N, C-alpha and C positions, 0 to 999 in steps of 0.2 A: 503493500499500499504506499511505500514511499513515494513512488511516482505520482499518486494522487495528491499527496501534500504539496509536492513540487509544483504541480499543475495549478493547484489553488493559490500558492504563493505567487507564481507568476502572473496569473489572472489578477490577483489583488494589487500587485505592483503597478500593473498596467492601468487599472482603474483609478488608482491613486494619482497616477499622473494626469489623468483627465478629471481629478477633483471629483470622482464619484464616490459617494458614501456606500458602504457595504455592511453586510452582516455575515457572520460566520455560523453555520448550522451544524450541530453535532449530535448524533444519536449516542447517549450516555447510558442507556438502560433498556432492557428488553425482557418482557415476559412472554414466552411461548416462542414462536419461530417468526422470522420476517425474511425479506429479500436479502438484506445485508445485516450484518452484526454490529453491535456497538463499536463505536470508533470511527464509523463512515461519516464523511463530512462533505458539505457544499458550501458555496458562497453565492449570495444574491446581492446585486447592486440596487440602487434607488430607482433606477429605470426598469426593473424586473428582469434584467439579464441574469442568468444563472450559469454556473459551472459546477460540475459534480452532480451527485444523485445520492439520495439516502434510501431510495426504494426502486421498484421497477417503473416508477412514474405515477403512482396512485396517491403519494403523500405530498409530493411536491407543491401541488396548487395550495393546499391547506397551510403549508409552511410559508409560502409566499404572502398569503393573505394575513397570517398571524405576525409576519415581520414588520408590517407597516408600523405598528406601535413602537417597535424597537428603533426604526428609522426616526420617527417622530420625537420620541422622549430620550432616546440614547440609553434606555434601560434594559437589561438582559430579561429573557422571559423562558419560562419552562412550559412546554406543552406536551401533550400526549396524543397519540394516534392509535386507536383500537381497531386494528384491521378485523376483528372477530365480528363486530357489529357492522361496519362499513362495507366490508369487502369479502367476508366469509373466510379471511385468513386466520391463523392461529395466534398471532402476535400482537402484543400492545407495546409500543415504543415510547421511550421517554426522550425528549429532544430539547436540547439547549440552543437558543437562539441569542446571538449576542453582537454588539457593535464590534467591527474589527477595523484596525489600522495597523499596518506593519511599519515599524520605525526603521529608519536606515540601518541602525545597529543590528537589528534582526535580519533584515534582508542580506546584509553584507556577512553576518555570521553564518547564516544558512547557506549562502553561496560557497563560503569557504568549507564548510562542513561537507558539502557534497563532493567538491573538488578532492578533498582529503580522505572521502569515503568514510567518515566518521558516523557513528550512530547517534540518534537524537530521540527525544521523548516529547509527548504531548500530555499536559495534565489539565483536565477540564474540571472546574469546581462548579458544582450545581446543587439544586434542591430536588427532592423527589416529589414535591407538590407542584401543581400547575399554578402559574402566576408570575407576576413581575417582581424582580428582585434587583437591589441596588448594586450588590458586590459579587456578582458571578462572573466567570470569565475562564480563559484558557491561557496557560502558559506553555511556551516552547523552550525546552532545556536542551542547550547545545554547548558541548565542551565545558561544562562545569557553570555555565551562566544561564540565568533564567530571564526570559523576555515575554512580556504580556501582550497578547494579541489584542485585548480589549483596552482601548484607552482609559475607560472608566473603572477599570478592575484594579483594586489594590490588594495584592497577595498578603500585605502585612496586616491586613484587617479580616483575615479568615477566621470564622467562629465555628459554626455547626454545619458549615457546607459539607456535602460528600464530595469525593474526587473520583475521577475516571482517569487512569493513567495508562498510556500506550506507548510502547517502545517501537522505534523504527530502526531497521538495518540499513546500511547504505544501499543505493539503488542497485537492483539486480543487473547484472551485465552479462552479455553474451559475446564471445569472441568466435567469429566464424573464419575458419581457416580454409580459404578457397574464395575463388572469384568468378566461378562459372554461373550459369543461369539459374540453377536451383538455389544458390546462395542468395540472390536478388530477392526471391520469395521468402526465404527463411528469414532474411533481414527485415523486409516488410511486415510480416506476420508478428515477429518478436518485438518490433517497435510499436506495434498496436498494443501489446501488453503493458507498454510502459518501460521496457528494458532499454538499457543503454547498450548499443550494438557497436561493436568495432570488427571490421573487416580485415583479415590478415592475408594479403596478396603477396605472391612471391615476386621478388624483384624484377623479374622478367615479364611480369603481367602489365599491360597497358590500361588498365582500368582506373577510372577515377572515382571520387565519392558520389558524383552525379549518377553513377551507375546503380547505386544502391539506395534507393528511397528508404528513409528512416535511420540510416546509419549515423552514428555520432562521428566516427572517424574511419579512416582506411589507413593501415601501415604496411609498409613493405620491408620488413627486417629480413636479413639473411638468416639461415638456420641457426648460426652460433650467436646471433645478436638478440634473441628473444628475451626481454626483461621479465623474469619470472615474477617479480614483485606486482606486476599487473593483474595477477590471478589470485583472488582471495576467496573466502568461503561463499561469498555472494556472486560467484562467477560460474557460467556454463561455458564449455568449449565443445564445439562440433568440428571435426574434421571432415571436409568434403572438398578435397582439391581435385578428385578424380585422377590422381597420380598416386600410384602406390609408393614409389619413391619419395615423394614430397611428405606423404603422410608419415612414413618412417622417419624422416629426418625431423620433421616438426615434433613427433612424438619423443623421439630420443632428446630433443632440446627441452621438453617438458617433464622430463623423467622425475624430477623433484617437486612438482606442482600437485597440489591436491585440491582441485576446485570442487564445487558442489556437484558438478556433472561433467563427464568427459565422454563424448559420443563419437562413433566412428561410422560414417556413412558407407553402405555397400552390403555385399552378401555375406553369409557365414563363411564361405570359402575364402573371400577376399580377406576377412578378418584374421582367419588363420594364417594366410600367407603373411599379413604385416606382423602379427605376434611372433611368427618364425624369424622373420627378418629382424626384428627388434632384438631377439635373443642372440642371434647370430653376431649382430653389431655390438651388443652389450649383454654377455651372459650374466652379468651382476645386477640386472635390472630386478628391483624388488617385486615380489608377488602382489603386494598391496597396490603398486602402480597398475600392474596388468590387469588386476581384479576390478578396478574401477572403471575399466572402459566398457562403455555400453556399445557393443557392436553385435550385429547391426543396430544402429540408433533408431529409435522410434517405437511406437506401439502398433501392433497389428490391427489395423482397421481397414485393410483392404485398399491401400492407397494406389494411384496410378501416376497421377501428375505430379509436377513439382511442387504445385500449391498444396497438394494434399499431403506430400512428404513432409512438407514444413509444419502442417498441423500434427502430424503423427509424432515428429521430433519434439516439438514444443510440448505436446501432451505428456511425452515421457519425462522430459526435463521437470515439469510440474509436478508430476507423480513422485519423482525422486526427491526434489527439494521439499515437498510437503509431506513427504513419508507416507504415501497412499499407495495402495495396490489398486491399479484401475479395474473397475467394474461398472456395470450399468446401475445407474442411480436407482431403478426400480427393484434392484436386488440388494440395496443397502439398507440396513436397519438403522434406526436413529435419524440424527440430524444429517443433512445433505452437506453442511458446510464442514470443511476440514476433515 
C-alpha cells in the first residue's frame, strides 16, 4: 500500500500548489467484512475531485457529502457506513475525515525516505463515536520524526483518543532482466500495481526507457558491474533475456542476493540447463540461492500471450510475497483478504 500513500501525497502537493483545500479520509475500524480493510485512504478537494477509494465505489458519495462540514469548519469528523442495511454487505466501517495540508518539511522528508527506501508509519487518532471533534488527526512518522497531516491537530493534547497505527515498507520494486517484447508487457502490468520497475538491458541492446511504459529507469550494466545493494527484501527479480548465456551470467552476478522473489522465464528443460551451467561455472553456489529460483516463473492459468504471461508471473510474485497458496476464492474459507 506504500504506492497508494505516495500517490495521495503527490496529489495533495499538486492541489496545494493550486491553493485547493482538501480532506484526508481514512478507514480506521471495521466490523464484519468490506471491500477494503482499515488503513485504506482517499483524498477529496473542495471542488469534489478525489483520488483513491475506500470501497468499491458505494461509500464515496456519502463521504463526499459528509466532508462538506469539514471544509466549512476545519473540524475533523467521524462517520460510519453500515453496508448491512444499505447494500446487503456484511461490514460496518468507521471513517475519519480530517482537514489535510502537507508541510514542506513533510514533503521533503517523505521524498528522501522513498529515495533511501526507508520504512515509515501512519498513526490516526480518532473517536469510535460519530460526530465532530476538535483534536483528531493523522501523524506520519519518518526516520524518527513525526509530521501532522492535519494543520489543526495538536498531538500534544491527545487525551482519550484511540489510535490506528499502520507501518509501511519501502515501495515494492521489480527488476526485469531483459528488453524483449514480453518484458514490455510485464513492465506495464507491474507499474499498474504501483511497483517501481527497473529494466536491466545488456550493453549491446539499443532500447531506451521510452520502449518500456511505466518503467522508472533502464540500466545497462555489464555482468560484473551489477550493484547488489539495489536488491532488498522488497524486490522481485525476473530473468527474461531469452538468452541462456545471459541468464547464466546475470544469475552468477546475483549469487549473493536474496530478494523477495527470483523468477526465471522459460520451460522446465531450459531451467535445468541453466542450473547445470551455473554449477559448472561455480560449483560452490549455495543450495539456498538455487532453491530460491522460481522456474518456470508464473502460475499455471493456461497463458498464451505475452500479456497473459505477465499476469501469470505477477500473480506468482504476489502469492510469494504475501505467503499465499494460489486457490480459487470460492474454495477459500474465511476472509478473502490476505
